[in-house]
VOGUPA-791738 format. One record per residue: residue in one letter; x, y, z of N, C-alpha, C in turn. Coordinates in pm, whole numbers, plus 50000, padded with zeros to 5 digits. Last residue first. Layout:
// residues N
resn n.c1 n.c2 n.c3 ca.c1 ca.c2 ca.c3 c.c1 c.c2 c.c3
a X Y Z X Y Z X Y Z
...
// end
This chain:
// residues 113
resn n.c1 n.c2 n.c3 ca.c1 ca.c2 ca.c3 c.c1 c.c2 c.c3
g 09698 23005 15271 09675 22947 15407 09705 22824 15460
p 09596 22868 14941 09628 22982 15040 09619 22937 15182
p 09740 22618 14740 09635 22673 14812 09684 22796 14901
w 09895 22876 14568 09742 22790 14589 09804 22661 14629
n 10018 23222 14549 10014 23048 14568 09880 23007 14600
m 10041 23495 14328 09977 23436 14456 10013 23264 14439
a 10273 23730 14200 10194 23588 14195 10153 23550 14318
r 10185 24061 14254 10279 23960 14258 10204 23814 14243
g 09959 24236 14237 10120 24297 14225 10221 24200 14239
g 09720 24208 14492 09771 24198 14361 09917 24248 14368
l 09404 24193 14664 09549 24156 14657 09599 24133 14520
l 09155 24313 14816 09199 24305 14693 09364 24309 14698
h 08933 24182 15078 09066 24223 15069 09092 24216 14898
l 08657 24330 15205 08701 24255 15090 08854 24291 15072
h 08498 24296 15510 08583 24382 15424 08651 24283 15326
i 08269 24334 15813 08317 24273 15666 08404 24374 15586
h 08393 24378 16103 08335 24459 16005 08389 24387 15866
n 08599 24300 16320 08474 24251 16303 08381 24369 16232
v 08934 24230 16206 08848 24345 16241 08691 24292 16238
e 09029 23963 16150 09088 24046 16262 08993 24153 16308
q 08994 23646 16031 08923 23799 16029 08983 23873 16165
g 09093 23412 16001 09182 23522 16011 09114 23645 16005
a 08915 23198 16034 08948 23216 15909 09065 23334 15883
d 08878 23194 16306 08956 23074 16240 09002 23110 16067
p 08711 23427 16339 08862 23407 16392 08935 23298 16320
g 08521 23514 16040 08543 23469 16185 08690 23434 16201
c 08592 23533 15731 08473 23515 15812 08487 23445 15942
n 08730 23719 15473 08762 23624 15602 08641 23617 15680
f 08726 23727 15135 08654 23767 15258 08703 23674 15367
v 08940 23852 14876 08932 23741 14987 08822 23810 15083
l 09070 23815 14550 08947 23875 14645 08940 23784 14731
r 09365 23880 14366 09286 23783 14427 09197 23870 14529
f 09453 23920 13985 09441 23965 14158 09367 23891 14229
g 09642 23957 13710 09570 23891 13777 09571 23945 13936
k 09726 24081 13466 09829 23963 13532 09736 23902 13638
e 09507 24274 13423 09557 24172 13304 09650 24033 13384
s 09482 24423 13648 09375 24334 13595 09426 24218 13512
i 09635 24606 13756 09669 24473 13793 09563 24347 13731
g 09641 24876 13764 09715 24804 13661 09753 24668 13689
r 09479 25019 13923 09622 25002 13971 09702 24907 13865
e 09249 25038 13790 09327 25161 13819 09470 25119 13856
n 09180 24742 13794 09208 24822 13669 09282 24945 13678
a 09140 24758 14101 09234 24650 14014 09280 24706 13883
i 08925 24917 14094 09042 24952 14162 09164 24854 14106
q 08719 24764 13958 08767 24891 13941 08910 24932 13994
r 08717 24541 14134 08760 24515 13993 08801 24652 13940
a 08612 24649 14373 08731 24584 14371 08805 24564 14227
v 08373 24730 14262 08440 24838 14321 08605 24778 14308
v 08256 24454 14245 08255 24562 14113 08370 24662 14152
v 08233 24389 14498 08326 24309 14407 08361 24387 14290
l 08064 24556 14615 08195 24563 14674 08296 24487 14559
r 07837 24486 14463 07906 24637 14456 08053 24618 14497
g 07781 24228 14580 07830 24265 14442 07878 24377 14393
v 07722 24348 14846 07826 24231 14815 07871 24243 14670
l 07482 24485 14762 07600 24562 14828 07713 24474 14806
s 07313 24284 14670 07356 24397 14593 07472 24475 14634
a 07267 24126 14888 07330 24085 14759 07369 24191 14692
d 07112 24191 15127 07276 24256 15107 07345 24210 14972
e 06899 24066 15157 06896 24204 15101 07010 24276 15093
p 06975 23800 15225 06945 23835 15099 06935 23941 15064
g 07251 23900 15474 07110 23843 15444 07079 23878 15288
l 07530 23839 15667 07468 23890 15543 07350 23825 15519
d 07668 23712 15862 07562 23803 15916 07480 23871 15780
s 07878 23609 15743 07784 23504 15778 07654 23575 15845
v 08068 23809 15718 08010 23745 15594 07894 23661 15638
k 08014 24017 16003 08076 23911 15935 07995 23868 15819
e 07899 24277 16089 08015 24211 16165 08090 24116 16077
i 07854 24562 15937 07813 24429 15922 07926 24343 15990
h 07789 24909 15921 07834 24781 16004 07768 24659 15980
r 07799 25071 15628 07715 25025 15732 07791 24906 15792
k 08003 25106 15434 07994 25214 15542 07892 25162 15653
p 08179 24815 15337 08057 24899 15346 08066 24993 15456
i 08528 24831 15203 08436 24791 15335 08290 24874 15297
i 08815 24694 15071 08694 24759 15056 08585 24719 15151
l 09163 24742 15112 09039 24671 15174 08912 24746 15121
v 09426 24634 14891 09339 24737 14929 09219 24653 15011
h 09749 24578 14823 09640 24550 14926 09550 24636 14976
i 10008 24547 14610 09891 24609 14635 09788 24531 14706
p 10196 24361 14715 10241 24504 14682 10099 24584 14666
a 10076 24195 15010 10121 24192 14861 10146 24340 14841
k 09965 24239 15263 10039 24104 15218 10071 24097 15082
p 10009 24546 15452 10003 24468 15341 10067 24324 15335
n 09874 24701 15675 09969 24569 15709 09977 24493 15572
i 09696 24862 15598 09813 24923 15679 09916 24795 15702
d 09568 24851 15299 09562 24807 15424 09694 24859 15486
n 09407 25160 15157 09518 25059 15146 09527 25001 15295
f 09051 25163 15097 09167 25233 15172 09306 25109 15167
a 08718 25238 15027 08833 25148 15021 08964 25237 15032
v 08383 25240 15122 08521 25330 15114 08619 25201 15078
m 08020 25269 15050 08150 25192 15050 08272 25291 15058
d 07794 25429 14980 07771 25303 15060 07898 25243 15107
k 07850 25633 14854 07740 25663 14951 07749 25547 15043
d 08207 25617 14793 08082 25648 14755 07979 25631 14863
e 08535 25609 14746 08438 25609 14820 08318 25661 14748
y 08891 25501 14732 08753 25503 14667 08668 25540 14776
v 09114 25543 14891 09130 25524 14737 08995 25523 14651
l 09151 25750 15150 09065 25653 15069 09110 25670 14935
h 09377 25778 15392 09370 25811 15254 09290 25707 15162
s 09221 25883 15708 09279 25766 15619 09279 25833 15459
p 09164 25975 16034 09204 26007 15885 09249 25882 15822
i 08852 25876 16189 09012 25838 16165 09039 25884 16047
e 08621 25976 16122 08667 26009 16244 08811 25934 16270
g 08497 25897 15873 08572 25997 15881 08629 26040 16026
g 08343 25686 15857 08268 25801 15895 08370 25902 15912
a 08530 25482 15791 08426 25500 15687 08359 25624 15731
i 08689 25489 16024 08750 25518 15911 08651 25565 15806
k 08489 25396 16222 08561 25528 16237 08594 25584 16102
c 08422 25138 16107 08310 25243 16096 08361 25384 16128
f 08682 25036 16163 08640 25052 16025 08531 25141 15997
i 08671 25021 16434 08768 25080 16375 08755 25131 16227
c 08412 25024 16658 08459 24986 16523 08543 25060 16471
t 08275 25165 16859 08436 25148 16880 08491 25065 16764
m 08098 25424 16906 08106 25349 16812 08252 25276 16835
// end
């Protein structure tokens, strides 16, 4: 397996996980774009959001719920945070394994990108 996120989720690459359950893990982004930048990923390899099927609805919902939980723990829920899925190279997806970005700790601009 060559996917770096699969290796992190499988424990092959050491990482300080901020969350883990049977289906997903979360860890700090190594190249943060905000003071708080956490990636929440499923343990099961899914390359991109456009590869998701109806059977994945619960998993995607849980990714968002875990992001909310981490935002609460990090103290950014009241002032706000941003959740981002990038899908494909034109959207900025650099690792071909779906991941939800949790960004916070500063004011965000709109429009993004």
